[in-house]
TORZABA-383467 format. One record per residue: residue number from 1; residue in one letter; x, y, z of N, C-alpha, C in turn. Coordinates in Angstrom, 3 decimals. Example, Ala and Ser with C-alpha at 12.3 -4.5 7.8 and 13.67 -1.06 7.14 Angstrom:
<rs>
+-----+----+----------+----------+----------+----------+----------+----------+----------+----------+----------+
:   i : aa :     n_px :     n_py :     n_pz :    ca_px :    ca_py :    ca_pz :     c_px :     c_py :     c_pz :
+-----+----+----------+----------+----------+----------+----------+----------+----------+----------+----------+
:   1 :  A :   13.190 :   -5.690 :    7.800 :   12.300 :   -4.500 :    7.800 :   13.200 :   -3.300 :    7.800 :
:   2 :  S :   12.850 :   -2.250 :    7.080 :   13.670 :   -1.060 :    7.140 :   12.900 :    0.030 :    7.870 :
+-----+----+----------+----------+----------+----------+----------+----------+----------+----------+----------+
</rs>
This chain:
<rs>
+-----+----+----------+----------+----------+----------+----------+----------+----------+----------+----------+
:   i : aa :     n_px :     n_py :     n_pz :    ca_px :    ca_py :    ca_pz :     c_px :     c_py :     c_pz :
+-----+----+----------+----------+----------+----------+----------+----------+----------+----------+----------+
:   1 :  X :   89.277 :  131.430 :  162.357 :   90.168 :  131.804 :  161.319 :   89.045 :  132.343 :  160.279 :
:   2 :  X :   89.353 :  133.397 :  159.417 :   88.545 :  133.969 :  158.554 :   88.558 :  133.110 :  157.286 :
:   3 :  X :   87.448 :  132.503 :  156.902 :   87.276 :  131.534 :  155.533 :   87.400 :  130.164 :  155.962 :
:   4 :  X :   87.368 :  129.980 :  157.314 :   87.619 :  128.634 :  157.954 :   86.783 :  127.508 :  157.131 :
:   5 :  X :   85.495 :  127.788 :  157.181 :   84.638 :  126.851 :  156.638 :   84.743 :  126.483 :  155.274 :
:   6 :  X :   84.905 :  127.646 :  154.496 :   85.285 :  127.509 :  152.956 :   86.603 :  126.837 :  152.867 :
:   7 :  X :   87.557 :  127.118 :  153.383 :   88.918 :  126.505 :  153.493 :   88.755 :  124.870 :  153.819 :
:   8 :  X :   88.109 :  124.607 :  154.550 :   87.844 :  123.185 :  155.099 :   87.123 :  122.472 :  153.937 :
:   9 :  X :   85.941 :  123.043 :  153.535 :   85.195 :  122.409 :  152.333 :   86.140 :  122.255 :  150.998 :
:  10 :  X :   86.827 :  123.341 :  150.685 :   87.696 :  123.229 :  149.427 :   88.926 :  122.194 :  149.807 :
:  11 :  X :   89.479 :  122.340 :  150.753 :   90.537 :  120.923 :  150.994 :   90.180 :  119.683 :  151.063 :
:  12 :  X :   88.680 :  119.874 :  151.795 :   88.287 :  118.305 :  151.747 :   87.778 :  117.677 :  150.326 :
:  13 :  X :   87.701 :  118.735 :  149.504 :   87.131 :  118.236 :  147.966 :   88.687 :  118.124 :  147.084 :
:  14 :  X :   89.717 :  118.153 :  148.001 :   91.063 :  117.825 :  147.200 :   91.594 :  118.902 :  146.534 :
:  15 :  X :   91.261 :  120.199 :  146.805 :   91.865 :  121.522 :  146.256 :   93.041 :  121.987 :  147.142 :
:  16 :  X :   94.024 :  122.260 :  146.703 :   95.190 :  122.978 :  147.497 :   94.438 :  124.535 :  147.666 :
:  17 :  X :   94.681 :  124.848 :  149.051 :   94.169 :  126.030 :  149.408 :   95.364 :  126.976 :  150.080 :
:  18 :  X :   95.718 :  128.223 :  149.645 :   96.482 :  129.112 :  150.429 :   95.547 :  130.367 :  150.731 :
:  19 :  X :   95.663 :  130.604 :  151.902 :   94.930 :  131.845 :  152.409 :   95.766 :  133.001 :  152.397 :
:  20 :  X :   95.324 :  134.029 :  151.735 :   95.940 :  135.275 :  151.541 :   95.721 :  136.447 :  152.529 :
:  21 :  X :   94.729 :  136.061 :  153.402 :   94.131 :  137.120 :  154.381 :   94.683 :  137.072 :  155.673 :
:  22 :  X :   94.605 :  138.064 :  156.403 :   94.846 :  138.265 :  157.827 :   94.162 :  137.099 :  158.555 :
:  23 :  X :   94.680 :  136.466 :  159.527 :   93.931 :  135.548 :  160.325 :   92.919 :  135.961 :  161.311 :
:  24 :  X :   92.915 :  137.301 :  161.553 :   92.001 :  137.967 :  162.535 :   91.415 :  139.121 :  161.794 :
:  25 :  X :   90.110 :  139.220 :  161.985 :   89.073 :  140.242 :  161.189 :   89.660 :  141.554 :  161.808 :
:  26 :  X :   89.832 :  142.481 :  160.966 :   90.285 :  143.907 :  161.044 :   89.513 :  144.541 :  160.126 :
:  27 :  X :   88.476 :  145.541 :  160.752 :   87.640 :  146.363 :  159.806 :   88.451 :  147.453 :  158.907 :
:  28 :  X :   89.773 :  147.617 :  159.220 :   90.370 :  148.371 :  158.422 :   91.342 :  147.645 :  157.237 :
:  29 :  X :   91.129 :  146.356 :  157.177 :   91.704 :  145.484 :  156.157 :   91.700 :  146.301 :  154.763 :
:  30 :  X :   92.539 :  146.293 :  154.090 :   92.393 :  146.767 :  152.487 :   92.119 :  145.677 :  151.535 :
:  31 :  X :   91.182 :  145.405 :  151.355 :   90.879 :  144.093 :  150.600 :   91.708 :  144.061 :  149.094 :
:  32 :  X :   91.729 :  145.344 :  148.350 :   92.511 :  145.347 :  147.269 :   93.834 :  144.828 :  147.399 :
:  33 :  X :   94.488 :  144.967 :  148.386 :   95.848 :  144.423 :  148.736 :   95.923 :  142.952 :  148.853 :
:  34 :  X :   94.849 :  142.185 :  149.262 :   94.624 :  140.927 :  149.287 :   94.268 :  140.473 :  147.814 :
:  35 :  X :   93.643 :  141.124 :  147.259 :   93.302 :  140.885 :  145.706 :   94.635 :  140.839 :  144.963 :
:  36 :  X :   95.525 :  141.634 :  144.922 :   96.647 :  141.795 :  144.386 :   97.593 :  140.676 :  144.545 :
:  37 :  X :   97.607 :  140.355 :  145.904 :   98.308 :  139.187 :  146.222 :   97.954 :  137.972 :  145.581 :
:  38 :  X :   96.595 :  137.720 :  145.800 :   96.009 :  136.519 :  145.034 :   96.233 :  136.678 :  143.542 :
:  39 :  X :   95.995 :  137.727 :  142.999 :   96.025 :  137.688 :  141.421 :   97.627 :  137.420 :  141.020 :
:  40 :  X :   98.545 :  137.839 :  141.859 :   99.828 :  137.656 :  141.712 :  100.414 :  136.403 :  141.717 :
:  41 :  X :   99.603 :  135.512 :  142.539 :   99.860 :  133.993 :  142.529 :   99.065 :  133.236 :  141.302 :
:  42 :  X :   97.978 :  133.544 :  140.903 :   97.096 :  133.046 :  139.790 :   97.808 :  133.532 :  138.578 :
:  43 :  X :   98.321 :  134.620 :  138.234 :   98.786 :  135.089 :  136.915 :   99.993 :  134.283 :  136.353 :
:  44 :  X :  101.067 :  133.986 :  137.189 :  102.069 :  133.038 :  136.704 :  101.542 :  131.557 :  136.843 :
:  45 :  X :  100.353 :  131.284 :  137.034 :   99.756 :  129.885 :  137.199 :  100.512 :  129.142 :  138.318 :
:  46 :  X :  100.811 :  129.876 :  139.291 :  101.108 :  129.066 :  140.490 :   99.783 :  128.429 :  141.166 :
:  47 :  X :   98.780 :  129.007 :  140.803 :   97.087 :  128.359 :  141.277 :   96.547 :  128.459 :  139.925 :
:  48 :  X :   95.626 :  127.636 :  139.724 :   94.746 :  127.623 :  138.546 :   93.544 :  128.691 :  138.717 :
:  49 :  X :   93.192 :  128.870 :  140.014 :   92.032 :  129.566 :  140.238 :   91.942 :  130.364 :  141.457 :
:  50 :  X :   91.292 :  131.472 :  141.801 :   91.494 :  131.972 :  143.311 :   90.100 :  132.405 :  143.520 :
:  51 :  X :   89.678 :  132.545 :  144.618 :   88.323 :  133.114 :  145.390 :   88.695 :  134.032 :  146.305 :
:  52 :  X :   88.132 :  135.273 :  146.077 :   88.327 :  136.299 :  147.004 :   87.077 :  136.749 :  147.663 :
:  53 :  X :   86.849 :  137.004 :  148.844 :   85.497 :  137.313 :  149.504 :   85.833 :  138.725 :  150.253 :
:  54 :  X :   85.007 :  139.662 :  149.815 :   85.182 :  140.885 :  150.643 :   83.621 :  141.588 :  150.514 :
:  55 :  X :   83.471 :  143.012 :  150.808 :   82.238 :  143.434 :  150.945 :   81.416 :  143.527 :  149.540 :
:  56 :  X :   81.780 :  144.143 :  148.656 :   81.022 :  144.368 :  147.417 :   81.846 :  143.740 :  146.129 :
:  57 :  X :   83.043 :  143.562 :  146.279 :   83.955 :  143.190 :  145.306 :   84.433 :  144.180 :  144.156 :
:  58 :  X :   83.930 :  145.463 :  144.084 :   84.219 :  146.112 :  142.917 :   85.855 :  146.531 :  143.012 :
:  59 :  X :   86.143 :  147.032 :  144.206 :   87.644 :  147.449 :  144.601 :   88.591 :  146.321 :  144.156 :
:  60 :  X :   88.133 :  145.124 :  144.812 :   89.061 :  144.015 :  144.745 :   89.190 :  143.719 :  143.333 :
:  61 :  X :   88.055 :  143.773 :  142.541 :   88.157 :  143.167 :  141.080 :   89.110 :  144.209 :  140.305 :
:  62 :  X :   88.994 :  145.362 :  140.446 :   89.650 :  146.370 :  139.743 :   91.058 :  146.253 :  140.162 :
:  63 :  X :   91.263 :  146.001 :  141.420 :   92.815 :  145.846 :  141.830 :   93.482 :  144.523 :  141.034 :
:  64 :  X :   92.804 :  143.465 :  141.105 :   93.239 :  142.323 :  140.452 :   93.244 :  142.210 :  139.051 :
:  65 :  X :   92.393 :  142.941 :  138.396 :   92.397 :  143.203 :  136.988 :   93.716 :  143.962 :  136.459 :
:  66 :  X :   94.296 :  144.667 :  137.243 :   95.343 :  145.365 :  136.923 :   96.494 :  144.496 :  136.841 :
:  67 :  X :   96.580 :  143.313 :  137.262 :   97.717 :  142.295 :  137.285 :   97.725 :  141.686 :  135.831 :
:  68 :  X :   98.698 :  141.836 :  135.023 :   98.703 :  141.245 :  133.940 :   98.381 :  139.700 :  133.804 :
:  69 :  X :   97.549 :  139.208 :  133.102 :   97.195 :  137.832 :  132.771 :   96.163 :  137.268 :  133.683 :
:  70 :  X :   95.614 :  138.267 :  134.548 :   94.314 :  137.809 :  135.350 :   93.003 :  138.563 :  134.740 :
:  71 :  X :   91.998 :  137.850 :  134.845 :   90.714 :  138.253 :  134.453 :   89.911 :  137.962 :  135.775 :
:  72 :  X :   89.184 :  139.053 :  136.078 :   88.193 :  138.764 :  137.426 :   87.038 :  139.391 :  137.152 :
:  73 :  X :   85.927 :  138.770 :  137.985 :   84.660 :  139.466 :  137.835 :   83.943 :  139.375 :  139.164 :
:  74 :  X :   82.877 :  139.998 :  139.393 :   82.059 :  139.858 :  140.490 :   81.091 :  138.649 :  140.375 :
:  75 :  X :   80.990 :  137.813 :  141.294 :   79.956 :  136.780 :  141.134 :   79.002 :  136.785 :  142.460 :
:  76 :  X :   77.866 :  136.789 :  142.055 :   76.759 :  136.949 :  143.323 :   76.011 :  135.723 :  143.726 :
:  77 :  X :   76.398 :  134.598 :  142.969 :   75.663 :  133.291 :  143.239 :   76.333 :  132.164 :  142.461 :
:  78 :  X :   75.855 :  131.117 :  142.642 :   76.538 :  129.928 :  141.900 :   76.342 :  129.807 :  140.537 :
:  79 :  X :   75.242 :  130.503 :  139.895 :   75.156 :  130.615 :  138.339 :   76.122 :  131.538 :  137.838 :
:  80 :  X :   76.233 :  132.839 :  138.438 :   77.294 :  133.798 :  137.808 :   78.806 :  133.238 :  137.992 :
:  81 :  X :   78.720 :  132.377 :  139.089 :   80.420 :  131.924 :  139.379 :   80.627 :  130.850 :  138.156 :
:  82 :  X :   79.708 :  129.864 :  138.012 :   79.868 :  128.872 :  137.239 :   79.922 :  129.486 :  135.510 :
:  83 :  X :   79.192 :  130.425 :  135.396 :   79.291 :  130.798 :  134.080 :   80.359 :  131.603 :  133.557 :
:  84 :  X :   81.064 :  132.266 :  134.819 :   82.240 :  133.063 :  134.497 :   83.454 :  132.052 :  134.236 :
:  85 :  X :   83.471 :  130.957 :  134.790 :   84.623 :  129.991 :  134.459 :   84.239 :  129.242 :  133.286 :
:  86 :  X :   83.006 :  128.885 :  132.823 :   82.696 :  128.148 :  131.691 :   82.783 :  129.078 :  130.349 :
:  87 :  X :   82.754 :  130.365 :  130.499 :   82.751 :  131.198 :  129.252 :   83.938 :  131.268 :  128.685 :
:  88 :  X :   84.190 :  130.921 :  127.579 :   85.414 :  131.240 :  126.743 :   85.741 :  132.478 :  126.522 :
:  89 :  X :   84.787 :  133.626 :  126.585 :   85.167 :  134.805 :  126.333 :   85.695 :  135.393 :  127.462 :
:  90 :  X :   85.301 :  134.958 :  128.786 :   86.015 :  135.605 :  129.908 :   87.319 :  134.779 :  130.344 :
:  91 :  X :   87.363 :  133.486 :  130.250 :   88.498 :  132.738 :  130.572 :   88.891 :  133.012 :  131.943 :
:  92 :  X :   87.772 :  133.133 :  132.766 :   88.007 :  133.684 :  134.310 :   88.753 :  132.792 :  135.134 :
:  93 :  X :   89.868 :  133.275 :  135.783 :   90.722 :  132.463 :  136.600 :   90.513 :  132.872 :  138.110 :
:  94 :  X :   89.758 :  133.999 :  138.397 :   89.721 :  134.233 :  139.653 :   88.265 :  134.622 :  139.989 :
:  95 :  X :   87.532 :  134.084 :  140.981 :   86.213 :  134.405 :  141.174 :   86.008 :  135.233 :  142.419 :
:  96 :  X :   85.211 :  136.313 :  142.305 :   85.116 :  137.580 :  143.593 :   83.747 :  137.282 :  143.900 :
:  97 :  X :   83.362 :  136.959 :  144.909 :   82.038 :  137.273 :  145.585 :   81.954 :  138.295 :  146.297 :
:  98 :  X :   80.832 :  139.106 :  145.978 :   80.422 :  140.229 :  147.024 :   79.482 :  139.836 :  148.018 :
:  99 :  X :   79.888 :  139.733 :  149.322 :   78.845 :  139.205 :  149.922 :   77.620 :  140.003 :  150.595 :
: 100 :  X :   77.932 :  141.321 :  150.297 :   76.654 :  142.223 :  150.606 :   75.535 :  142.060 :  149.473 :
: 101 :  X :   75.982 :  141.821 :  148.302 :   74.940 :  141.468 :  147.341 :   74.305 :  140.057 :  147.268 :
: 102 :  X :   75.358 :  139.163 :  147.587 :   74.916 :  137.860 :  147.314 :   73.988 :  137.437 :  148.773 :
: 103 :  X :   74.074 :  138.103 :  149.692 :   73.184 :  138.022 :  150.903 :   73.720 :  136.889 :  151.775 :
: 104 :  X :   73.345 :  136.780 :  153.037 :   74.013 :  135.746 :  154.148 :   73.903 :  134.508 :  153.690 :
: 105 :  X :   72.722 :  134.177 :  152.856 :   72.409 :  132.692 :  152.566 :   73.380 :  132.154 :  151.685 :
: 106 :  X :   74.102 :  133.058 :  150.722 :   74.845 :  132.686 :  149.549 :   76.404 :  132.863 :  150.064 :
: 107 :  X :   76.673 :  133.578 :  150.979 :   78.007 :  134.089 :  151.054 :   78.661 :  133.478 :  152.376 :
: 108 :  X :   77.839 :  132.713 :  153.007 :   78.454 :  132.012 :  154.293 :   78.267 :  130.520 :  154.143 :
: 109 :  X :   79.071 :  129.612 :  154.434 :   78.974 :  128.326 :  154.339 :   78.781 :  127.586 :  155.518 :
+-----+----+----------+----------+----------+----------+----------+----------+----------+----------+----------+
</rs>
């Protein structure tokens, strides 16, 4: 399952997890579609926050930011992720990790 280790880690920490992605990897997946679905769940506060992992995060972030009430940013490591949530100016609800920039060490659990 895509995101399996991350889902197990988050669920084990007591977080409710809903996976918006396909269950099987397809190189033709359109990640902005997943971003919009996730943003649609975060905007009305069905979920407090969301995490979307794709290649570089630019297109997914642009797509999610088009959903009213959602603010998103690209995070490359723990520091930028933590600061995006703690920053009052961003009030970030959705984290986006670009795994190409973060590198294998940071993007895989």
